[in-house]
C-alpha positions in Angstrom: -59.3 6.9 -36.8 -58.2 6.4 -33.3 -54.8 4.7 -32.8 -53.1 2.9 -30.1 -51.3 6.1 -29.1 -54.5 8.0 -28.2 -56.5 9.0 -31.1 -55.8 11.1 -34.4 -52.9 13.5 -34.3 -54.1 16.9 -35.9 -52.6 20.3 -36.4 -55.1 23.3 -36.1 -54.7 26.8 -37.5 -56.8 29.7 -36.1 -56.7 33.0 -37.6 -60.3 34.5 -37.3 -59.1 37.8 -35.7 -55.9 38.9 -34.2 -54.3 35.8 -32.9 -52.1 33.6 -35.0 -52.8 30.2 -33.2 -51.4 26.6 -34.0 -52.3 23.8 -31.8 -51.4 20.0 -32.2 -53.9 17.6 -30.5 -53.7 13.9 -30.2 -57.3 12.8 -29.6 -58.4 14.7 -26.4 -54.7 15.3 -25.4 -53.1 18.7 -26.0 -49.5 18.4 -27.3 -48.8 22.0 -28.4 -50.5 25.7 -28.4 -48.4 28.2 -30.1 -49.9 31.5 -30.3 -48.4 34.8 -31.9 -50.5 37.8 -30.9 -50.9 41.0 -32.6 -52.7 42.8 -30.0 -50.1 45.5 -29.2 -50.2 46.6 -32.9 -54.0 47.2 -32.5 -54.1 48.8 -29.2 -53.3 52.2 -30.7 -56.2 52.1 -32.9 -58.5 51.1 -29.9 -59.6 47.9 -31.8 -58.6 45.3 -34.1 -57.7 46.6 -37.8 -58.3 43.8 -40.2 -55.5 44.7 -42.6 -53.0 44.8 -39.8 -54.2 41.4 -38.4 -54.0 39.9 -41.8 -50.4 41.0 -42.5 -49.4 39.9 -38.9 -50.8 36.5 -39.6 -48.8 36.2 -42.8 -45.6 37.2 -41.1 -46.2 34.8 -38.1 -47.7 31.5 -39.8 -44.6 29.6 -40.6 -42.8 30.3 -37.7 -45.8 29.4 -35.4 -46.3 26.2 -37.2 -42.8 25.3 -36.7 -42.8 26.2 -33.1 -45.9 24.0 -32.6 -44.4 21.1 -34.3 -41.3 21.4 -32.3 -43.1 22.0 -28.9 -45.2 18.8 -29.7 -42.2 16.7 -30.7 -43.8 15.4 -33.9 -42.9 15.8 -37.7 -45.4 17.2 -40.0 -45.5 13.8 -41.7 -46.8 12.3 -38.7 -50.0 14.4 -38.8 -53.3 12.6 -39.6 -54.9 15.9 -40.7 -54.9 19.6 -41.0 -57.8 21.7 -39.5 -58.3 25.4 -40.1 -60.8 28.0 -39.0 -63.0 28.5 -42.1 -65.2 31.2 -40.5 -66.8 33.2 -39.0 -64.2 36.0 -38.5 -62.4 38.7 -40.5 -62.3 37.7 -44.1 -58.7 38.7 -44.8 -57.3 37.1 -41.7 -59.2 33.8 -42.3 -57.9 33.8 -45.8 -54.4 33.7 -44.6 -55.0 30.5 -42.2 -57.0 28.7 -45.0 -54.5 29.3 -47.6 -51.8 28.1 -45.3 -53.7 25.0 -44.2 -54.3 24.0 -47.8 -50.7 24.5 -48.7 -49.6 22.2 -45.8 -52.3 19.7 -46.3 -51.8 19.4 -50.1 -47.9 19.2 -49.8 -48.2 16.5 -47.1 -50.9 14.5 -48.6 -53.2 14.9 -45.4 -56.8 15.4 -45.2 -58.1 19.1 -44.9 -60.8 20.2 -42.4 -62.3 23.6 -42.6 -64.0 24.1 -39.2 -66.2 26.5 -37.6 -64.9 29.0 -35.1 -67.7 28.8 -32.5 -68.0 25.1 -32.7 -64.3 25.0 -32.1 -64.6 27.1 -29.0 -67.0 24.5 -27.6 -64.8 21.5 -28.6 -61.8 22.9 -26.9 -63.3 21.9 -23.6 -62.4 18.3 -24.4 -58.8 19.1 -23.9 -59.6 20.0 -20.4 -62.5 18.0 -19.0 -62.7 14.9 -21.5 -65.3 14.0 -24.2 -68.3 16.3 -24.3 -71.5 15.1 -22.9 -74.2 14.9 -25.6 -76.1 17.0 -26.0 -74.0 19.9 -24.6 -75.3 23.4 -23.8 -72.9 26.1 -24.6 -72.5 29.9 -23.7 -70.1 31.3 -25.9 -69.0 34.9 -25.1 -66.3 36.8 -26.9 -65.5 40.2 -28.6 -67.6 39.1 -31.6 -70.1 36.8 -30.3 -72.4 36.2 -27.3 -74.3 32.8 -28.3 -76.3 30.1 -26.5 -75.8 26.9 -28.4 -77.3 23.4 -28.1 -74.8 20.7 -29.4 -76.2 17.1 -29.7 -73.3 16.3 -31.9 -70.4 18.9 -32.0 -69.2 17.6 -35.5 -72.6 17.6 -37.2 -75.4 19.1 -35.0 -75.1 22.6 -33.5 -78.3 24.4 -32.9 -78.5 28.3 -32.1 -81.0 29.0 -29.4 -80.0 32.8 -28.9 -77.4 35.3 -29.7 -76.5 39.0 -29.6 -78.8 41.1 -31.5 -76.3 44.2 -31.2 -73.0 44.6 -29.3 -71.4 41.3 -28.1 -70.3 41.0 -24.5 -66.6 41.3 -25.2 -67.4 44.4 -27.5 -69.1 46.2 -24.7 -66.4 45.4 -22.3 -63.8 47.2 -24.9 -66.2 50.1 -25.3 -66.7 50.8 -21.8 -62.9 50.5 -21.0 -62.2 53.1 -23.8 -64.8 55.4 -22.0 -63.1 54.9 -18.7 -59.6 55.5 -20.5 -58.3 52.0 -19.5 -57.0 50.8 -22.7 -57.5 48.0 -24.9 -58.4 45.1 -24.9 -61.2 46.0 -22.2 -62.1 42.5 -20.8 -59.1 42.0 -18.6 -58.6 45.5 -17.3 -62.4 45.9 -16.5 -61.9 42.6 -14.6 -59.1 43.7 -12.7 -60.5 47.0 -11.6 -63.9 45.4 -10.9 -62.3 43.3 -7.9 -61.7 46.3 -6.0 -65.1 47.8 -6.6 -68.7 47.3 -5.4 -70.9 45.5 -8.0 -74.0 46.9 -6.2 -72.8 50.5 -6.3 -74.8 51.3 -9.4 -77.7 49.6 -10.8 -77.1 49.5 -14.5 -79.9 48.0 -16.8 -80.1 44.2 -17.7 -80.9 44.1 -21.5 -83.7 41.7 -22.7 -84.7 40.5 -19.5 -88.3 41.7 -19.6 -91.4 39.1 -19.6 -91.9 39.9 -23.4 -88.2 39.8 -24.5 -86.6 37.1 -26.6 -85.7 34.3 -23.9 -82.1 33.4 -25.0 -80.9 36.6 -27.0 -78.6 39.1 -25.5 -78.3 43.0 -25.9 -75.7 45.0 -24.5 -75.9 48.2 -26.4 -78.5 49.7 -24.1 -76.3 48.9 -21.2 -73.2 50.2 -22.9 -74.9 53.5 -23.5 -76.3 53.8 -19.9 -72.8 53.3 -18.6 -71.1 55.9 -20.9 -73.9 58.4 -20.0 -73.5 57.9 -16.3 -69.7 58.6 -16.7 -70.2 61.5 -18.9 -72.8 62.9 -16.4 -70.2 62.7 -13.7 -67.6 64.3 -15.6 -69.6 67.1 -16.8 -70.7 68.0 -13.3 -67.0 68.0 -12.3 -67.4 64.9 -10.0 -65.1 61.9 -9.5 -65.8 58.9 -11.4 -65.3 55.8 -9.2 -63.7 53.7 -11.9 -63.7 50.6 -9.8 -67.3 50.8 -8.8 -68.3 51.5 -12.5 -66.3 48.6 -13.7 -67.7 46.1 -11.0 -71.4 47.3 -11.7 -71.1 47.1 -15.3 -69.5 43.8 -15.4 -72.1 42.5 -12.8 -74.9 43.6 -15.4 -73.2 41.7 -18.1 -72.5 38.6 -16.1 -75.9 38.5 -14.6 -77.6 38.4 -17.9 -75.2 35.9 -19.4 -75.5 33.4 -16.6 -79.2 33.9 -15.9 -80.1 33.0 -19.6 -77.7 30.1 -19.9 -79.0 28.3 -16.8 -82.6 29.0 -17.9 -81.8 27.3 -21.3 -80.3 24.3 -19.5 -83.4 23.9 -17.4 -85.8 24.4 -20.5 -84.0 21.9 -22.6 -83.2 19.1 -19.8 -79.5 19.5 -20.2 -77.6 19.0 -17.1 -74.2 20.4 -18.4 -73.1 23.9 -19.2 -69.9 24.8 -21.2 -68.7 28.4 -21.2 -66.1 29.4 -23.8 -64.8 32.3 -25.7 -62.4 35.1 -24.5 -64.9 36.5 -21.7 -65.0 33.1 -20.4 -61.7 33.9 -18.8 -63.5 36.6 -16.5 -63.4 35.8 -12.9 -66.8 37.2 -12.0 -68.6 35.3 -14.8 -66.9 32.0 -13.8 -67.9 32.6 -10.0 -71.4 33.5 -10.8 -71.8 30.6 -13.3 -70.5 28.1 -10.8 -72.9 29.3 -7.9 -75.9 29.5 -10.2 -75.1 26.1 -11.8 -74.6 24.5 -8.4 -78.1 25.9 -7.2 -79.7 24.5 -10.3 -77.8 21.0 -10.3 -76.1 21.7 -13.5 -72.4 20.8 -13.9 -70.4 23.5 -15.1 -67.4 23.1 -17.6 -65.0 26.0 -18.3 -61.8 25.5 -19.8 -58.6 27.3 -18.3 -58.4 30.9 -19.3 -55.6 30.5 -21.9 -58.0 28.0 -23.9 -61.2 30.4 -23.6 -59.3 32.9 -25.9 -58.7 32.2 -29.7 -56.2 29.5 -29.9 -55.1 26.7 -32.6 -55.7 24.1 -30.0 -59.5 24.5 -30.1 -59.3 24.1 -34.1 -57.1 21.1 -33.7 -59.5 19.5 -31.0 -62.5 19.9 -33.3 -60.3 18.5 -36.2 -59.3 15.6 -34.1 -63.0 14.9 -33.4 -63.9 15.1 -37.1 -61.1 12.4 -37.9 -62.4 10.1 -35.1 -65.9 10.2 -36.1 -64.9 9.6 -39.8 -66.5 13.1 -41.1 -65.8 14.0 -44.5 -62.9 16.0 -45.4 -63.0 19.5 -47.0 -62.4 19.8 -50.6 -59.4 21.6 -52.1 -61.6 24.6 -53.1 -62.4 25.4 -49.5 -62.8 28.9 -48.9 -63.0 31.3 -46.1 -66.6 32.4 -45.1 -66.5 35.5 -42.7 -70.4 34.6 -41.8 -70.2 30.9 -41.6 -73.1 29.8 -39.6 -72.6 27.8 -36.5 -75.0 25.3 -37.8 -72.1 24.4 -40.0 -69.6 22.8 -37.7 -67.4 22.2 -40.6 -67.3 22.7 -44.5 -67.2 19.2 -45.9 -66.6 18.2 -49.8 -65.1 15.7 -51.8 -62.2 14.4 -49.6 -58.7 15.3 -51.0 -56.8 12.6 -52.6 -55.0 10.4 -50.1 -51.8 10.9 -52.2 -51.0 14.3 -53.4 -49.4 12.9 -56.4 -52.6 12.0 -57.7 -54.1 15.4 -57.0 -51.1 17.1 -58.9 -52.0 16.5 -62.5 -55.5 17.0 -62.0 -55.3 20.3 -60.7 -52.0 21.3 -62.5 -50.0 22.3 -59.3 -47.0 20.0 -59.5 -44.6 23.0 -59.0 -46.4 24.2 -56.0 -45.7 20.7 -54.3 -42.1 20.4 -55.5 -41.2 23.9 -54.3 -43.1 23.6 -51.0 -42.2 20.0 -50.0 -38.7 20.6 -48.5 -39.6 23.4 -46.5 -42.8 21.9 -44.9 -40.9 18.8 -44.0 -38.0 20.5 -42.4 
């Protein structure tokens, strides 16, 4: 549903974890990317607390949507659709976003698109580097996921090639940062310390890289345990723990496996583009090693800027805009959150919501919801 202004105008809502993200996209152009983070509220627990995250989303939702609309310079009534992360993620957190998206879409009479968090991480690169090549090979690395995905069509055909069988890369970063007493989240601080360390100082294991191991799957549990035991042995012996060297050596082991398997997947499937996304894609060593290995293999690397790698509403809006542009079916009003939504479902289709909310009111018995919400939503 492209228009002369550059494509469909879509608002995206992301609440799968601890970031309340609202993005507005027109086609492949990012107009607004508003984020309210509750990371500080989780730091004292050393990880994300689902109930805390859900309450934070509830408090931040309306102000963040209003900020995004203001930043984009558009009215809610101008939108061509509302997209929201339907899964995977924390169930309670997802429900807040899905409920908000349904309320806005219903009151505004706009189509609703429940989309997949992982597919959104791939699609966000369109805001940085233009239309995705088809097929696209994607390496997604975050606190909850480490996946290799082949996407012939980001709106309808995403195929999992490999995934983490235990700890995801980002989770391993958090756990090692905790052992080193560096705080939470672990990814940025490990990256920072690693720049001052020697990545070859300690040879930590590379999981699932043996000749009989799954070619595209990942495992970081053994690495995490090996690093923790190495640190504990040093402390037990009363010896100094070289934090920078440990951080660099651990990071090198993670990045080595991720990039090696991603490049192999590209070669095996004849794909000449690799896209890397997810929060860990902001890691400087991952970007550098991926660039070198892709260049050596004749593969074009696509990595969004760091802010677009972490969870955000822009990525959801990007996938929603692609759904609208390709005429994909909108989601039904009974769309629900699915904490384990498979990546093979880029979006959750259904009977398209009625174009005019007036027709839907009497069928669903929600006249009062629309009448009460309408003024607030348009303001």
